[in-house]
N, C-alpha and C positions, 0 to 999 in steps of 0.2 A: 493463333487461334486455341490451340490445344491448351496452352497455359492459361488463357483468359477462360475458357470452358471449364477446366478444372478449378479455378478460382471461384467462378460464379457457383458451380455446383456444390463445392464445400461450403460456401458462405449461405447457399440457400437451405442446404440441409442442416447446417447448425441452427439457423433461425427457425426453420420449420419445427425441430424439435423442441426449441425452447417455447415458441408459441403454443405448440400441441399440448405441451405440459402445462403451460398456464392455463389454457382453456379448459383442459381436462380437470384441473384442480379448482378452478372457478365453479365449473358446472357441478361437480360432486358436492362442494362445500354449500352451494346454494340448494341443491336437491336434499342435502341432509338437513339444512335448516328448515326447509318446507316439511319435512317428514318426521323430524324428530319428536314431536308430539304423538304421532301415531306409534311410533316404537315404544314410548314410554307408555302409552295407555295400554298397548298389546303385550307389555311386559316381555318384550323380545330380548334375548340375551346379547351381549356386546359382541360375541363371536359370529351370530348370526346376521347381526347389523354389519359387521365387516365383510362376511360373505356376499351380503346383498349388494354392496356397493362394489366388490371386486368384480362380481359377475356383470356389472354394468358398465365396467371399464371399456370392454371391446366396442359396444355399442356407441359410447360417447366419444371414443377415439375416431371412429368412422364419421360420426357427425360433425366432429370438430376439425377434421382434416382440411375442408375447403377454405374456411376462414383462416386458418392457421396458414395455409398455402399463400393466400391473399396478402395477408399482413407480413409475412415473410418477405416476399417479393418487394412489397412497398418499402419496407425498412431497409432492405439491402440496396435498392437503386437510389433511395433517398439519402442514404448514408454516403454512398458513392459519389452522389451529386454535391454533398456538403463537403466532401473532402476534395473536390475537383477531379475525382478519378474519371468521371465521364467525360469532363472536358479534356483531360489528357489522352483519352482513348480516341475521341473525335480528332485530335491533333495529330495522332499517330495513324489516322485513316481507317481506323477500325469501324466498321459499320455495326451500329449498335442493334439494328434490326436482326442481323445475322447472328449476333451475339446472343440476343434473346431467346433465339431458337433452342439454344441448349437447354434453357429453363422450362421451355415447353415440353421438351422430351423428359426433362427430370419430373415435371407435373404428371405425365403420362405414367412414369414409374410409381407415382404416388397413387394414381387413380387404379393401377393394377393391384397394389397392395391393399387398398381399401375395399376393392371388389372381393380380393381374397378373403379378408376379414368378415366381410358382411354375408359371404357364402358358407365359410367353414366355421368360424369361431363364434360370431355374433348370434347366430340362431340358437346355438346350444346354450350360451352364457345368458341370453335374453329369456329364454325359456325357465332357467333356473332363478334367476332373479325376479321374475313374474310369480313363479311358484312360491317364492319365500314371501312375496308381499301378499299374495292372495290367501296362502295357507295360514302363515304365522302372524301376519299383521292385521287383515280384515277377517281372519277366522272363516273363510269360505269353505264350502264343502269340497273335500279333495277327491270325491267319487266320480268326478266328470272327466272324461277324457275325450279330446277332440282329435279325430284322425284326419287323414287326408281328404275325405269326402263324407264324414258322417260324424256323429256324436254318440258316444257310448256313456251312460250315465249309471253308476252303480250305488244303490242305495241299501238300506238294511232289509235284505231279502227280496229285492227286486233288481232287475236291470232293464234300462230302456235303450234302445236302438233306433236313433233318428237318422233317416237318409240325409235329410237337409232340413236346416232350421232357418226360417226367416225371422231374425230378432226384431226388425223394424216393424212388420206387421203381426208378429206374434203367431206364427203359423209352424207346425210340424208337418213335414212332408213325409209320408210312408213311415210313421212310427210303429215299432213293433216293442210290446211290453212284456217282460217276463217276470213271473211272480213265483217264488219258491219257498218251501216250508224249512224247518230247522236243520233237516238233512240234505238240503240243496236238491230236492226233488221238485220238478216243474209242477206246479199246481193249477196255473193259469197262464194263458197267452192271450193277449189281445192285439191285433194289429189293424191298421185302416189305411185309407188313401190320404187322409188330411185330418189334423186336429187344429181347431182354431180357439184361441184364448178369448172368452166373453167377458172377461173382467173378474170373473170369480172361479170358473171351472174351464177345462178343456172339453170341447165338443169335437168328438171324432165322427167323422163321416165315413160310410161303407166299413163298418166295423165287423170284425170276424173274431169271435170269442171262442177259444178252447179251454175247456176246464175238466179238471180232474174230478171224477165222481167218487161216492164212497165205495163203490165196487172195484175200484182201480182202472176203470176205463176212462178215455177222455170223450167228452161230448162237445160238438161244435154247433155254434149259433151265430147267425149273422143279423145284423141290425142296421137299418139305414142311418140312424144317428145313436150316439151313446155319450153321455156325460162320464168322464173319467174321474174317479173317485182317488186321485193322487195329490200329493202335498206339494208337488213342485210347480212353481210359476215360471213364466218365461225368463224371469230374471236369473233363474236356476241354470238355464242353459246358455243365455248370453255370456256369461262369464268364462265359458270355456272356449270361446272363439279365439283362435290365434291371431297375433297381431303380425303385420308383415316382416318385423325384424326377427320374429321366431321363425320364419321359413326361409329357406334358399330361393334362388330364382327358379330352379328346376321343381321344387316342390309347389311354388305358386303357379307355374306353367301347367303341371300335371293337374292340380286341384281346378284350376280355371278350365281346362279342357274337360274334365269330368264333370263339372257343373253344367257346362254347356250342353254335353251329351244328355244330361238328365233333364234338360229343358228350362234350365233356370238362367237368371241374368248373371253373367260372369264378368260384367264391366268393371267391377271394383277391383277384381282380381288381375284382370288385364293390365289395368292402369297401375296398380302397385308393382306387377311383374317387370313393366318397362321402365318404372321408376328405378327399379333395382339395378338396370344397366345405365341408366341415364345419370344417376347420382355421382358415381365416380369421376365422371368427366367433369364435374362442376369445379374440381381443382385445376383442369387444364384452362377452362374458360377463365377462371379468375386470375391465372397467370397472364393471360392475354390482356385482361383488363387493367391489371395491376401495374405493369410495367409503364405504360403511358401515363397512368395517374400520377406515378411517383415521379417520372421525369418532366411532367407537364406542370406541376406545382412549383411556381417560382417564388411565391411568398407563402410564408407559414411554416414552411419547411416540413419535417418528418412529422410532427403532430397533425397538421393539417391533412397531409396525405393519408394517414392512418385514419383520420375521422371520415375522409371521402371513402376509404377502402372499406370501412365497417358500414357506411351507408350503402354502397354498393352490394355487400352481402345481405342486408337486410332487404334492399329492393329485390335481390335475387329470390330470397326465400318468398316474399309476397307474391312474386311471378309465378314461382313453382307451386305455390299453394292455390293461387286462382286457376293455373292451367289445369291442375289436378281436379279442382272442383268442377272444372267444365268438362274434363273427361268423365267424372263419376256421373255427371248429368247426360252424358252422350251428346253433348255439344260438339266436342272434338273427339276424333278417333283416339283410342288409348295410346297408340304409339306418339302421336302428335302432342298429346297432352303432356306426356313425359319428357319430351324432348323439346318444347316450345321454348321454354326459358333458357336452355343451353344454346339453341339457334339464335334467339334474339340477342343474348349477351355476347355470343361469339361475333356476330355481326358487328356489334357495338364496338368490341375489343379490336377487331381487325380494322375498322375505320379510325379508331384512335391510334393504332399502331401506324396505318399508313401516313397519318398526320404528323407523326413523332419526328422530331428532328434527329436526323442520323449522322 
């Protein structure tokens, strides 16, 4: 069994690396063809374009790992079956079920590696690739900074601090606006409980205005309602919200806790946080599905087995998208919405493994 295990692992690693490279190349080529017009219109240099795609490689590598694992396993066992190696193993009394356990452990290694990449490297690289896209391609305002639980916006002579921004309903919660003169002296400060976009202006409720007078003293005035004379629209703040791939599991967890403590709905962040842990295990599940698929196809050979494997991957993505949507709508708990597809396909794979000829 040791010789067989070494053989299976070596073949699996070789095929996995090949298909990972193929999928990575295809993804980047398609992405480049879709965005080349944007780069040309924005007059982005070749070096910056190269950096943009280099920064995308870690994220794409993580995303392509599960299908690469599935196709690698299917091709490996289909090839072994075509060469009658499977028949020879059975004739020698080797239990294919126990032999396949080696690949399950190997896929756990892939899962650990993808989780490490998504936690350490992907957030940093994705943030930089998005920064290039927003700043140099879409020419968006670089003055916006999105922290763990707040938005800081720096304009020409003013700084906004927004404790929580609801992009869907276009609401700023607990905003504080600072205005400065040319010597960076505070000349005005406006804060309030909530600011709502009415289609043309921001309407601030429970406003408190502190303003510098000619004598050098600050006067304070309160108003129940105040229309803010600022140029920023809701779109100015939405662009700064970080995507899940730009944050690690612990950053998402901390942010979800802080949002909840402040009285806001943190369902989206809880769902994405749990998906962070569930996603790497897709590789393990697809190995369990891939082995019986490869050995169960009697006619059509490797091409048919690969086609079925690709179909399973797409079905998995659809199931994950559906369960995530149900989680965002609070129909399912965040943990269940993130792990539902893993559970469903794991049971299906185990069922197929139990029916597999050993």
